[in-house]
C-alpha positions in Angstrom: -32.1 -2.8 20.4 -34.2 -3.9 18.3 -35.1 -0.6 16.4 -31.4 -0.2 16.4 -30.6 -2.8 14.5 -33.7 -2.4 12.2 -32.3 1.2 11.6 -28.8 -0.1 11.3 -29.9 -2.8 8.7 -31.7 -0.2 6.2 -29.1 2.6 7.0 -27.2 -0.6 5.1 -29.0 -1.4 2.6 -29.5 2.1 1.8 -25.8 2.8 2.0 -25.2 0.3 -0.4 -26.7 2.5 -3.1 -25.2 5.5 -1.3 -21.6 3.7 -0.9 -21.5 1.7 -4.3 -23.1 5.1 -6.3 -20.7 7.6 -4.6 -18.0 5.3 -5.4 -18.2 4.9 -8.9 -19.0 8.8 -8.9 -15.8 9.0 -7.2 -13.8 7.3 -9.6 -14.9 9.7 -12.2 -13.0 12.1 -10.5 -9.9 10.4 -12.1 -11.0 10.9 -15.4 -12.2 14.6 -15.0 -8.9 15.6 -13.4 -7.2 13.7 -16.3 -9.3 15.3 -18.8 -9.8 18.8 -17.6 -7.7 21.7 -16.9 -8.5 23.6 -13.4 -11.2 26.0 -15.3 -12.5 23.5 -17.1 -12.9 21.7 -13.4 -14.2 24.9 -12.2 -17.0 25.5 -14.8 -18.3 22.3 -13.1 -17.7 23.4 -9.8 -19.6 26.2 -10.2 -22.8 24.9 -12.1 -23.1 22.5 -10.0 -22.9 24.7 -7.0 -25.7 26.9 -8.3 -27.6 23.3 -10.0 -27.4 22.4 -5.7 -28.9 25.9 -4.7 -32.2 25.3 -7.3 -33.0 22.0 -6.2 -34.0 22.8 -2.7 -36.1 25.3 -4.8 -37.6 22.5 -7.0 -38.3 20.4 -4.0 -39.6 22.8 -1.9 -39.5 21.1 1.3 -42.0 18.9 0.3 -39.8 15.4 1.1 -39.9 15.7 4.5 -43.4 17.8 4.8 -44.4 14.2 3.1 -43.2 12.4 5.6 -44.4 14.3 8.0 -48.0 13.9 7.0 -47.8 10.5 5.5 -46.5 9.1 8.5 -48.9 9.5 11.1 -50.3 6.7 12.4 -53.8 7.8 12.5 -54.1 8.6 8.6 -56.4 6.3 6.7 -54.7 5.1 3.4 -57.1 7.5 1.5 -55.5 10.5 3.6 -51.8 9.2 2.8 -53.3 8.7 -1.1 -54.2 12.8 -0.9 -51.2 13.8 0.7 -49.1 11.8 -2.0 -51.3 13.5 -4.9 -51.3 17.1 -3.3 -47.7 17.5 -2.5 -46.9 16.5 -5.9 -49.0 18.6 -7.3 -47.5 21.5 -5.2 -43.9 20.4 -6.6 -45.2 20.2 -10.3 -46.0 23.6 -10.3 -43.3 24.9 -8.2 -40.6 22.9 -10.2 -41.9 23.5 -14.5 -42.5 27.2 -13.8 -38.8 27.6 -12.2 -37.9 25.4 -14.9 -39.3 27.8 -17.5 -37.9 30.6 -16.2 -34.0 29.1 -16.1 -34.5 27.7 -19.5 -35.3 31.3 -20.9 -32.7 33.1 -19.2 -29.8 30.2 -19.5 -27.4 32.1 -21.0 -27.3 35.2 -18.3 -27.7 32.1 -15.8 -23.9 30.7 -17.2 -22.8 34.1 -17.0 -23.2 34.8 -13.5 -21.6 31.7 -12.7 -18.3 32.6 -14.3 -18.9 29.9 -17.5 -20.5 32.7 -20.3 -21.3 31.2 -23.8 -22.2 28.2 -21.9 -26.2 28.3 -21.3 -26.5 25.1 -23.2 -25.0 23.1 -20.0 -27.8 25.5 -17.9 -30.6 24.4 -20.4 -29.5 20.6 -19.9 -29.4 20.8 -16.3 -32.9 22.6 -16.0 -34.1 19.2 -17.4 -32.4 17.2 -14.6 -33.2 19.5 -12.0 -37.0 19.1 -13.4 -36.6 15.4 -13.4 -34.6 14.9 -9.8 -37.6 17.2 -8.4 -40.3 14.7 -10.1 -38.5 11.8 -8.2 -38.3 12.8 -4.7 -42.0 12.1 -3.7 -42.0 8.7 -5.5 -38.3 7.7 -3.7 -39.6 9.2 -0.7 -42.9 6.7 -0.9 -40.6 3.8 -1.5 -38.9 5.1 2.0 -42.0 5.4 3.7 -43.2 1.9 2.9 -40.1 0.1 3.5 -39.0 -0.6 0.1 -35.4 0.3 0.4 -34.3 -2.7 -2.4 -36.2 -1.2 -4.9 -34.8 2.5 -4.0 -31.7 1.0 -4.1 -32.2 -0.7 -7.7 -33.5 2.6 -9.4 -30.7 4.8 -7.7 -28.3 2.3 -8.4 -29.3 2.2 -12.4 -29.4 5.9 -12.8 -25.7 5.7 -11.1 -23.9 3.4 -13.1 -25.5 4.5 -16.4 -23.8 8.0 -14.9 -20.5 6.3 -14.6 -20.5 4.3 -17.9 -21.8 7.7 -20.1 -18.8 9.4 -18.6 -16.8 7.0 -19.6 -18.4 6.9 -23.0 -17.9 10.7 -23.6 -14.7 11.4 -22.2 -12.5 8.2 -21.6 -11.5 5.8 -24.6 -14.5 5.2 -26.5 -15.8 8.4 -28.4 -12.5 10.6 -28.0 -10.1 7.4 -29.2 -12.9 6.5 -32.4 -13.1 10.5 -33.4 -9.0 10.6 -33.6 -7.1 7.3 -33.8 -9.6 4.0 -35.0 -9.3 4.5 -38.4 -11.9 6.7 -40.9 -14.8 4.3 -40.8 -14.8 4.9 -37.0 -14.6 8.3 -37.0 -17.5 8.9 -39.6 -19.2 6.5 -37.3 -18.8 8.3 -33.9 -18.8 11.9 -35.6 -22.3 12.8 -35.4 -22.2 11.4 -31.8 -18.8 13.1 -30.4 -17.9 16.9 -30.6 -14.4 17.4 -28.4 -15.2 21.1 -28.3 -18.4 20.1 -25.8 -16.0 19.3 -23.3 -17.3 19.4 -19.8 -20.4 19.5 -21.3 -21.0 16.1 -21.6 -20.8 15.5 -18.0 -24.2 17.3 -17.4 -25.6 15.0 -20.9 -24.3 12.3 -19.4 -26.0 13.4 -15.9 -29.6 14.2 -17.8 -29.5 10.7 -19.7 -29.4 8.8 -16.6 -32.0 10.8 -14.9 -34.0 9.9 -17.3 -34.0 6.5 -17.9 -34.6 6.8 -13.8 -37.7 8.3 -14.3 -38.8 5.7 -16.5 -38.0 3.3 -14.0 -40.5 4.9 -11.7 -43.3 4.8 -13.6 -45.7 2.7 -11.4 -44.7 5.2 -8.6 -46.6 7.9 -11.2 -49.2 6.1 -12.0 -50.4 5.8 -8.4 -50.1 9.0 -8.1 -53.4 11.5 -8.2 -52.9 14.9 -8.9 -55.5 16.8 -6.8 -55.6 20.4 -5.7 -57.4 21.3 -2.3 -57.0 25.1 -1.2 -57.3 23.3 2.7 -54.6 20.8 2.3 -52.7 22.8 0.6 -52.2 25.3 3.0 -51.8 22.5 5.8 -48.2 21.6 3.3 -47.4 24.8 2.5 -47.5 26.2 6.1 -44.9 23.1 7.5 -42.8 22.9 4.3 -42.2 26.9 3.9 -39.6 26.9 7.1 -38.3 23.9 5.2 -37.6 25.6 2.1 -36.0 28.5 3.9 -34.1 26.2 5.9 -32.6 24.3 2.6 -31.6 27.7 0.7 -29.8 28.9 4.1 -28.3 24.8 4.2 -26.6 25.6 1.2 -25.4 28.9 1.2 -23.8 27.0 4.5 -22.2 24.6 1.7 -22.1 25.8 -1.6 -21.4 29.7 -1.0 -17.8 29.7 -1.3 -17.7 27.8 -4.4 -20.1 30.3 -5.8 -18.2 33.5 -4.6 -14.3 32.4 -4.8 -13.6 33.3 -8.0 -15.2 37.1 -7.1 -13.4 37.2 -3.4 -9.8 35.6 -3.8 -7.2 38.2 -4.7 -6.1 37.8 -7.9 -2.6 36.0 -7.8 -3.3 34.5 -4.4 -2.1 31.3 -5.3 0.9 31.3 -7.7 0.7 30.2 -11.3 -3.3 29.8 -10.9 -6.0 32.0 -12.1 -9.2 31.9 -9.7 -11.1 29.7 -11.6 -8.1 27.5 -11.8 -8.6 27.8 -8.1 -11.8 26.7 -7.8 -11.0 23.9 -9.8 -8.7 22.6 -7.3 -11.0 23.3 -4.4 -13.6 21.6 -6.2 -11.7 18.6 -6.9 -10.3 18.3 -3.7 -13.7 19.0 -1.9 -14.5 15.7 -3.6 -12.3 13.7 -1.7 -14.7 14.5 1.6 -17.4 12.6 0.1 -16.7 9.6 2.1 -18.6 11.3 5.0 -21.1 12.6 2.7 -22.0 9.2 1.5 -22.5 7.7 5.3 -24.6 10.9 6.5 -26.9 10.6 3.0 -27.2 6.7 3.3 -28.5 7.1 7.3 -30.7 10.2 6.1 -32.2 7.7 3.8 -32.8 5.7 6.6 -33.2 7.9 9.8 -36.2 10.3 8.4 -38.8 7.5 8.4 -37.5 6.0 11.6 -37.7 9.0 13.7 -40.9 9.9 12.7 -42.1 6.3 13.2 -40.3 5.8 16.4 -41.3 9.8 17.6 -44.4 8.5 20.2 -42.8 5.7 21.7 -41.9 5.9 25.5 -38.5 5.4 25.4 -37.7 7.2 21.9 -35.3 10.3 23.5 -32.8 7.3 24.9 -33.2 5.7 21.7 -32.5 8.5 19.1 -29.5 9.4 21.8 -28.5 5.9 21.2 -28.4 6.7 17.0 -26.2 9.7 17.8 -23.7 8.2 19.7 -23.5 5.1 17.1 -23.6 7.8 14.4 -20.2 9.8 15.6 -18.4 6.7 16.2 -19.0 5.9 12.6 -17.7 9.7 11.5 -14.8 9.9 13.4 -13.9 6.1 11.7 -14.1 8.0 8.5 -12.3 10.9 9.6 -9.3 8.9 10.8 -9.2 6.3 8.3 -9.7 8.7 5.0 -7.8 11.9 6.9 -4.2 9.4 7.3 -4.3 7.8 4.3 -4.6 11.2 1.9 -1.0 11.3 1.1 -1.3 8.2 -1.2 -5.1 8.2 -1.4 -5.3 11.1 -3.2 -2.9 11.1 -6.4 -4.8 8.2 -7.4 -7.6 10.5 -7.8 -6.4 13.6 -8.6 -4.3 12.8 -11.9 -2.8 16.7 -11.9 -0.3 17.7 -9.7 -2.5 21.3 -9.2 -5.3 19.0 -7.5 -3.0 18.4 -4.8 -2.0 21.2 -3.7 -5.3 21.9 -1.8 -5.4 18.2 0.0 -4.7 20.3 3.6 -8.4 21.1 3.3 -10.1 17.3 3.2 -9.2 16.7 6.9 -11.1 20.1 7.6 -14.2 19.3 5.0 -14.2 15.8 6.6 -15.1 16.8 10.1 -18.2 19.6 8.3 -19.5 17.0 7.1 -19.1 15.0 10.0 -20.7 18.5 11.9 -23.7 18.5 9.6 -24.8 14.6 10.2 -24.7 15.7 13.6 -27.0 19.0 13.0 -29.0 16.7 11.1 -29.7 14.1 14.2 -30.5 17.4 16.3 -33.1 18.7 14.1 -35.6 15.9 15.1 -36.9 17.4 18.0 -38.3 20.5 15.5 -39.1 18.7 13.3 -41.4 16.2 15.5 -43.1 19.1 17.2 -44.0 21.4 14.2 -41.3 24.0 15.6 -39.9 23.9 11.8 -39.6 27.5 12.3 -36.6 27.3 14.7 -34.8 25.4 12.0 -35.0 28.6 9.7 -33.7 30.6 12.5 -30.8 28.5 12.8 -30.0 28.0 9.6 -30.8 31.6 8.4 -28.2 32.1 11.5 -25.6 30.1 9.8 -26.2 30.8 6.0 -25.2 35.1 7.7 -22.1 33.5 9.4 -20.9 31.7 6.5 -21.1 34.7 3.9 -19.8 37.1 6.2 -16.8 34.8 7.7 -16.0 33.8 3.6 -15.9 37.6 2.8 -13.6 38.1 5.8 -11.1 34.7 5.6 -11.5 34.0 2.1 -8.7 36.8 0.8 -6.4 35.8 3.9 -6.3 31.7 3.9 -7.9 31.4 0.3 -10.1 28.1 -0.2 -8.7 26.6 3.6 -11.0 30.0 4.8 -14.0 28.5 2.8 -13.4 25.1 4.9 -12.5 26.0 8.5 -16.1 28.3 7.9 -18.0 25.5 6.9 -16.7 23.2 9.6 -17.4 26.5 12.5 -20.8 27.3 10.7 -21.8 23.7 11.4 -20.6 23.7 14.9 -22.4 26.6 16.0 -25.4 25.3 13.9 -25.3 22.3 16.1 -24.9 23.8 19.6 -28.1 26.3 18.9 -30.4 23.2 17.6 -29.2 21.1 20.9 -29.9 24.0 23.4 -33.1 24.8 21.9 -34.3 21.4 21.6 -33.9 20.7 25.1 -36.1 23.2 25.9 -38.5 21.7 23.8 -38.2 17.9 23.6 -35.1 16.9 26.0 -33.1 14.0 24.8 -30.4 12.4 26.6 -27.4 12.6 24.9 -24.0 11.1 25.7 -21.6 14.1 25.1 -19.1 13.1 27.6 -18.7 10.1 26.6 -19.1 11.3 22.6 -16.5 14.4 23.0 -14.2 11.8 24.3 -13.9 9.6 20.3 -13.7 13.2 18.9 -10.9 14.6 21.3 -8.8 11.3 20.3 -10.0 11.4 16.5 -8.7 14.6 16.0 -5.5 14.5 18.1 -4.7 11.5 15.9 -5.1 13.4 12.5 -3.9 16.6 13.7 -0.3 14.8 14.4 0.4 13.9 11.1 -0.7 17.1 9.8 1.8 18.9 11.8 4.7 16.4 11.4 3.9 14.0 9.0 5.2 15.3 6.0 8.7 15.3 7.3 8.5 11.8 7.6 9.4 9.0 5.9 7.1 6.7 4.2 7.5 3.6 6.7 6.8 5.7 9.6 3.3 7.0 7.7 2.1 3.6 7.2 3.0 2.6 10.5 1.5 5.6 12.8 -1.5 5.2 10.3 -1.8 1.8 10.9 -1.4 2.4 14.9 -3.9 5.0 14.7 -6.6 3.3 13.4 -6.1 -0.1 15.4 -5.9 2.5 18.7 -9.4 4.2 17.9 -10.6 1.0 17.0 -9.7 -0.5 20.4 -10.8 2.0 21.8 -14.3 2.2 20.8 -14.3 -1.4 21.5 -13.2 -0.9 25.0 -15.3 1.8 25.7 -18.8 0.4 24.2 -17.8 -3.2 25.8 -17.4 -1.2 29.2 -20.7 0.3 28.5 -22.6 -2.6 27.6 -21.3 -4.8 30.8 -22.4 -1.8 33.3 -26.1 -2.2 31.5 -25.9 -5.8 32.2 -25.4 -5.3 35.6 -28.0 -2.5 36.6 
């Protein structure tokens, strides 16, 4: 139980940066949806979808690889330092080479994501991604050393700065000053603000904040010694290659729909919306599933080093099973709470009525993200047994399913088809990973008990989805409060009963 408390404590601390950071980013949604038209939001959505793919290549699976080798209790401090330096040397070679290519072909890359003439956005994002890649291993080192507080401070500084710069560039300060605060102020801000740049300020703010984050990690960079050992490169890359392929396939599962929606969706599928505007609606509604994403991200920050450090202990499988069960309960609580409150929560963030037309996809995406978190839990077996090739096979299978299913369902169901594909993909990947894992590294997961929670949560949300539109607001409020209370009450009763049974034993 003490190990679970430690994991929960570290998850909570990492969650501070994740939750507060994502909350601040979440509060950029009202700004962006009030400033940008749906088509402009489509530009942002498409470019960031591409960035998600590229970030996988930039980091080359070296974060998990570093954890795998440096967390070995038999490794000396000198060996850990070599793993750190060699991992960064590989990462630097890959990321700098890719950056040169992307910077040179930025205009063509922008056109490929339906943002012609926006090459400057791509060039800014190239530098942003390069910095993101360079800080991956310093952050990983902080996590491995248990320095969660410093990790949180650096992350939060970058996130708060991004939030402030977005409001500076797009909010009341510079736009208002450029046109309404008098000629003196207009002359002062004119060199700093160009209204025609529009969505470009989102990417510029990200770049500036990343630069500050890199400066704050200078002490970690100083500890690094670039080395190149053919034997060590082979060891690291053999482990990392499957993770790279797995990461790319994972991005297909998560981001492919945002890259192909404009091309696959039939013209005029949504009345009054162009395909790029439909992508903007999809991207804006996707952001409402952020609550689940941030919970999963906070968990992963703490769970990766936790799993590797506890793997050799005799009761590790039982501990991992308890972690999975607790994880699902927390995620389902978020699923119920967010889904049942969308009817009043969404208009606070999506400021134009057009963005509210896609709200039906949000519960599906919340559930999809939870299943992705379940999959992350299940992957522990092939990471610990150095069988990462199985992760590659599963991810490639998921990517193939995502591609084919999106091509079939988007023309029929629009972006709801993409949401359903995402959920089904993560479900299938989780089932496959579990079945394989039970053969190679069995874990006694409490599926019967966990699935009862799933059935209750999905049932509560489904009732409102099917019938809630006709309800009076007071009935909705009563149903929401009653449902949340019912789910929480069941969890308290069920877990309390389990603890009582354990005490009797």
